[in-house]
Every structure is written in structure tokens, then in C-alpha cells.
C-alpha positions as CSV (number, residue, x, y, z in Angstrom):
1,X,-198.9,-100.3,-35.3
2,X,-200.5,-101.0,-38.5
3,X,-198.9,-104.3,-38.8
4,X,-200.5,-105.5,-35.5
5,X,-203.9,-104.5,-36.3
6,X,-206.4,-106.8,-36.5
7,X,-206.7,-108.4,-40.3
8,X,-203.4,-107.8,-40.8
9,X,-200.2,-110.1,-39.9
10,X,-195.9,-109.2,-40.1
11,X,-194.0,-111.3,-41.4
12,X,-190.1,-111.2,-41.5
13,X,-187.2,-113.3,-42.8
14,X,-185.0,-114.6,-40.5
15,X,-181.1,-115.5,-41.3
16,X,-181.1,-118.3,-38.8
17,X,-181.0,-122.2,-39.4
18,X,-184.2,-123.6,-37.5
19,X,-184.8,-127.3,-36.7
20,X,-186.9,-128.8,-34.7
21,X,-187.5,-132.3,-33.4
22,X,-190.1,-134.6,-32.4
23,X,-190.5,-138.3,-30.9
24,X,-186.5,-138.3,-31.4
25,X,-186.8,-137.5,-35.1
26,X,-186.0,-134.6,-37.1
27,X,-189.5,-132.8,-38.4
28,X,-188.1,-129.9,-40.2
29,X,-184.8,-128.0,-41.0
30,X,-184.8,-124.7,-42.7
31,X,-182.2,-121.9,-43.3
32,X,-185.3,-119.8,-44.5
33,X,-187.5,-119.6,-41.4
34,X,-190.1,-116.8,-41.2
35,X,-191.0,-114.8,-38.0
36,X,-194.7,-114.2,-37.7
37,X,-195.9,-111.9,-34.9
38,X,-199.6,-113.5,-34.3
39,X,-199.6,-111.6,-31.0
40,X,-197.5,-108.1,-30.2
41,X,-195.4,-109.5,-27.3
42,X,-193.2,-112.1,-29.2
43,X,-193.0,-113.9,-32.7
44,X,-193.6,-117.5,-34.0
45,X,-191.9,-119.3,-36.2
46,X,-193.4,-120.6,-39.5
47,X,-191.1,-122.9,-41.4
48,X,-191.4,-123.8,-45.5
49,X,-193.3,-127.1,-46.0
50,X,-190.5,-128.2,-48.4
51,X,-188.2,-128.4,-45.4
52,X,-190.6,-130.9,-43.2
53,X,-189.3,-134.2,-43.1
54,X,-192.1,-135.7,-41.3
55,X,-195.7,-136.5,-42.2
56,X,-198.3,-134.1,-41.6
57,X,-201.6,-135.8,-41.5
58,X,-204.5,-133.3,-41.8
59,X,-206.9,-133.9,-38.4
60,X,-210.0,-132.8,-40.1
61,X,-210.0,-129.3,-38.2
62,X,-209.8,-125.8,-38.8
63,X,-208.8,-122.9,-36.8
64,X,-209.8,-119.3,-37.9
65,X,-207.7,-116.4,-37.8
66,X,-209.1,-112.9,-38.8
67,X,-205.3,-112.2,-40.0
68,X,-204.2,-115.6,-41.5
69,X,-207.3,-116.8,-42.6
70,X,-208.8,-120.6,-42.5
71,X,-205.9,-123.0,-40.7
72,X,-205.8,-126.5,-41.3
73,X,-204.5,-128.7,-38.0
74,X,-202.1,-131.4,-38.6
75,X,-200.7,-134.2,-36.5
76,X,-197.1,-134.6,-36.7
77,X,-196.0,-138.3,-37.3
78,X,-192.7,-139.5,-37.0
79,X,-191.5,-143.2,-36.4
80,X,-191.2,-142.0,-32.4
81,X,-194.8,-141.3,-32.3
82,X,-197.4,-138.6,-33.0
83,X,-197.7,-134.9,-31.7
84,X,-201.4,-134.5,-31.8
85,X,-202.7,-131.2,-33.8
86,X,-199.3,-129.6,-33.7
87,X,-199.0,-128.5,-36.9
88,X,-201.0,-125.6,-38.6
89,X,-200.8,-124.5,-42.4
90,X,-202.8,-121.8,-44.1
91,X,-203.2,-123.1,-47.7
92,X,-205.8,-120.1,-48.4
93,X,-204.2,-117.5,-46.5
94,X,-204.8,-113.7,-47.5
95,X,-201.2,-113.1,-46.9
96,X,-200.0,-114.9,-49.8
97,X,-196.2,-116.0,-48.2
98,X,-197.8,-118.0,-45.5
99,X,-199.4,-120.5,-47.8
100,X,-196.3,-122.5,-48.2
101,X,-195.3,-122.4,-44.6
102,X,-196.3,-124.2,-41.4
103,X,-196.3,-123.5,-38.1
104,X,-195.3,-126.2,-34.9
105,X,-196.7,-125.7,-31.8
106,X,-193.6,-124.6,-29.9
107,X,-194.4,-126.6,-26.5
108,X,-195.6,-129.7,-28.6
109,X,-192.2,-130.1,-30.3
110,X,-189.3,-132.1,-28.0
111,X,-186.6,-129.9,-28.9
112,X,-186.0,-126.6,-30.9
113,X,-182.7,-125.6,-32.5
114,X,-181.5,-121.8,-33.4
115,X,-178.0,-122.8,-35.5
116,X,-176.7,-125.4,-33.1
117,X,-178.0,-123.7,-30.0
118,X,-181.3,-124.8,-28.0
119,X,-184.4,-122.4,-28.0
120,X,-187.2,-122.6,-25.4
121,X,-190.5,-121.2,-24.7
122,X,-190.8,-119.2,-27.7
123,X,-188.5,-117.7,-30.7
124,X,-186.2,-115.1,-29.6
125,X,-187.4,-111.8,-30.8
126,X,-184.8,-109.7,-32.9
127,X,-186.3,-106.6,-31.0
128,X,-185.8,-107.5,-27.6
129,X,-182.5,-107.1,-25.8
130,X,-181.3,-108.0,-22.4
131,X,-178.6,-106.1,-20.8
132,X,-177.1,-106.7,-17.2
133,X,-175.1,-103.8,-15.7
134,X,-173.3,-103.9,-12.4
135,X,-174.3,-101.1,-10.3
136,X,-173.6,-99.3,-6.7
137,X,-177.2,-98.2,-6.3
138,X,-178.3,-99.2,-2.7
139,X,-181.5,-101.6,-3.0
140,X,-183.6,-102.6,-0.2
141,X,-186.6,-105.2,-0.5
142,X,-189.3,-104.9,1.8
143,X,-193.1,-106.5,2.3
144,X,-195.4,-105.1,4.8
145,X,-192.5,-103.5,6.5
146,X,-190.3,-106.2,6.7
147,X,-187.0,-106.0,5.0
148,X,-186.4,-108.9,2.8
149,X,-183.0,-108.0,0.9
150,X,-180.5,-105.1,1.1
151,X,-177.4,-104.7,-1.0
152,X,-175.2,-102.1,-2.4
153,X,-174.0,-104.6,-5.4
154,X,-176.9,-105.3,-7.4
155,X,-177.0,-106.4,-11.1
156,X,-179.7,-104.7,-13.2
157,X,-181.2,-106.8,-15.8
158,X,-182.7,-104.5,-18.6
159,X,-185.0,-106.4,-20.8
160,X,-186.8,-104.7,-23.7
161,X,-190.6,-104.0,-22.6
162,X,-190.1,-105.2,-19.1
163,X,-189.4,-103.5,-15.7
164,X,-185.5,-103.3,-14.5
165,X,-185.0,-106.4,-12.4
166,X,-182.5,-106.0,-9.4
167,X,-180.8,-109.0,-8.6
168,X,-179.0,-109.5,-5.4
169,X,-176.2,-111.4,-4.2
170,X,-177.2,-114.5,-2.1
171,X,-175.5,-113.1,0.9
172,X,-177.7,-110.0,1.2
173,X,-181.2,-111.8,1.3
174,X,-182.7,-113.1,4.4
175,X,-183.0,-116.6,3.7
176,X,-185.0,-117.3,7.0
177,X,-187.9,-115.7,5.1
178,X,-187.8,-117.7,2.4
179,X,-190.0,-120.6,1.4
180,X,-188.5,-123.2,-1.5
181,X,-191.1,-123.2,-4.3
182,X,-191.9,-126.2,-6.6
183,X,-192.2,-123.3,-9.4
184,X,-190.2,-123.4,-12.3
185,X,-190.3,-121.1,-15.5
186,X,-188.3,-121.0,-18.5
187,X,-187.0,-118.0,-20.8
188,X,-185.7,-117.6,-24.4
189,X,-183.2,-115.0,-23.1
190,X,-181.9,-116.4,-19.7
191,X,-182.8,-119.9,-19.3
192,X,-184.8,-121.9,-16.3
193,X,-185.8,-119.9,-13.2
194,X,-186.3,-121.7,-9.6
195,X,-188.4,-119.9,-6.8
196,X,-189.0,-119.1,-3.4
197,X,-192.1,-118.2,-1.6
198,X,-191.8,-115.8,1.3
199,X,-193.4,-115.6,4.6
200,X,-193.6,-112.7,6.6
201,X,-196.0,-112.6,9.6
202,X,-197.3,-116.0,9.5
203,X,-198.7,-115.3,5.8
204,X,-196.9,-117.6,2.7
205,X,-196.8,-114.8,-0.2
206,X,-196.0,-117.5,-3.4
207,X,-193.4,-116.9,-5.7
208,X,-192.0,-113.5,-4.9
209,X,-188.2,-114.2,-5.6
210,X,-186.4,-116.4,-8.3
211,X,-182.9,-117.7,-9.3
212,X,-181.3,-118.3,-12.7
213,X,-178.8,-120.8,-11.3
214,X,-177.4,-121.5,-14.9
215,X,-178.6,-118.8,-17.1
216,X,-178.1,-118.8,-20.9
217,X,-174.9,-117.0,-21.9
218,X,-176.3,-113.6,-22.9
219,X,-177.6,-113.5,-19.2
220,X,-174.6,-115.1,-17.3
221,X,-174.0,-112.1,-15.1
222,X,-177.0,-113.1,-12.8
223,X,-176.1,-116.6,-12.2
224,X,-176.5,-117.2,-8.7
225,X,-178.3,-114.0,-8.2
226,X,-181.4,-113.7,-6.5
227,X,-184.5,-111.3,-8.0
228,X,-188.0,-110.3,-6.3
229,X,-191.0,-109.1,-8.1
230,X,-191.0,-105.1,-7.9
231,X,-194.7,-105.5,-8.6
232,X,-195.5,-107.1,-5.6
233,X,-193.0,-105.8,-3.0
234,X,-191.6,-102.5,-2.0
235,X,-188.6,-101.6,-3.6
236,X,-186.1,-99.1,-2.5
237,X,-183.4,-97.4,-4.4
238,X,-180.9,-95.1,-2.6
239,X,-183.8,-94.9,-0.1
240,X,-186.4,-93.7,-2.4
241,X,-189.4,-96.1,-2.4
242,X,-190.2,-96.7,-6.2
243,X,-193.6,-97.0,-7.6
244,X,-194.8,-100.4,-8.3
245,X,-194.7,-101.1,-11.9
246,X,-197.5,-102.5,-14.0
247,X,-196.8,-105.6,-15.9
248,X,-198.3,-109.2,-16.6
249,X,-196.9,-109.9,-13.4
250,X,-198.7,-107.0,-11.3
């Protein structure tokens, strides 16, 4: 796509009110955020400099981008502390619209709100959709010939750009093969997942299954259900072995 080629950058206006906080203080509050696709997978929020309530203190460091130009790094200073190098501006950017905007490092801020709801990991992509559908297809999950789960009442989660995920009732999973993991991940569309590893034949396969116990509203239908990485296990649908998909988790 032309907008994702080197030397180009895609910028879109959003109608959402966006706020971000650091050190217990409001850093920025705007109803005119921009979505900027720095990478193809998801956008970043760029906010008008006029919406910033905190002090942006230049660090003296710069960061070059072939599409956005020379970036100036800033510390974000509030009464609650300093988030070092957490803000980036492009005052001389070849993309004129970026010159009056600032990007805050998403993970460096304490909290982000879209309207009055928190958002995690990165801004939600308006072109990503999550659908969760009830199904009566028979799903069997196996590893090295050992069945890990089998169910005729899966819920299938379809997320733009990713393989379908088959979420299964706890009662249809062999918990004698699962081992709790300390791993947690967060998703802006689904919420916080906790993980299990799987032990088969004395070998521990780390973080093969996960659960969203309290998912975000758009993914409520997978609450309390277990899903396995179809990239790493054998997935049978209605008796047919599926090809393992290619994804970032392959």
C-alpha cells in the first residue's frame, strides 16, 4: 500500500476524546487526536501540542524517521514525577500535519482514555474488528498425539488479520495436562489474558493456552473460556486436521 511505503506516512483524524495521564496528573486532553500508522499493524496517537497540560522538556536527543523526519525527544514533567523520553515531536517534519502534534510513548503513560473508557497496549485500529460467534463445530486440540481438549460448543473469535481462535468451555479441557504460567498479556480489544503451559510426555510446552476471565465488553462472549495457539498444536475441526496458520506466534 502506498501509505505504508518508505517515505510515506498515513494520518487520519479521529472523533474520539483522548486523554492521557502520568504521575497522577492529566498530561493531555483532546477531541482532535490523529491516528498515525508508523507501522502497518496498528496506529499510534498523535495529539495536538495545544492540548498538552504537562511540561515537555527537551532531552537534547533526536530520533530520525524516513517518513516523519527528525524527531525531538522530550521528558514529560508533572507534579507527580518525570517520564523520561516519553514524548516525541517532529517540528520540521515533511508531513506538515505532524509539526503541531506530539506522540506520547503509550507504555510510559499511566493511563489512556478513549472517551471515558480505558484503552490498553495501543490505540484501537478503526479497521480492526472482533466478532465472537457461537458454533456447533466439533473442535479437538491435540499435541504429539495427546488430546488436550475436545468440544462441540466452541465460540469462534474472528479478529481482522489474525487466524480464527476457538474458545472452549473449561469442562472440555484436560486440566491434568495444564500448568499455571505467570505470563499475562493485554489486548486493546479483549483485555488481560492469563496463561497455562502444557505438559505432555514429560515435556513442558510453555504458554500454549490462555483465558480472558474478565474481557472487555466487545469480547464478553469469550469470558472464562480457554483457547490454544493453533500455530503450535494440532487443531481438528469436524474431524479434519487443519493446517497450522502463519502468524507472529508461529
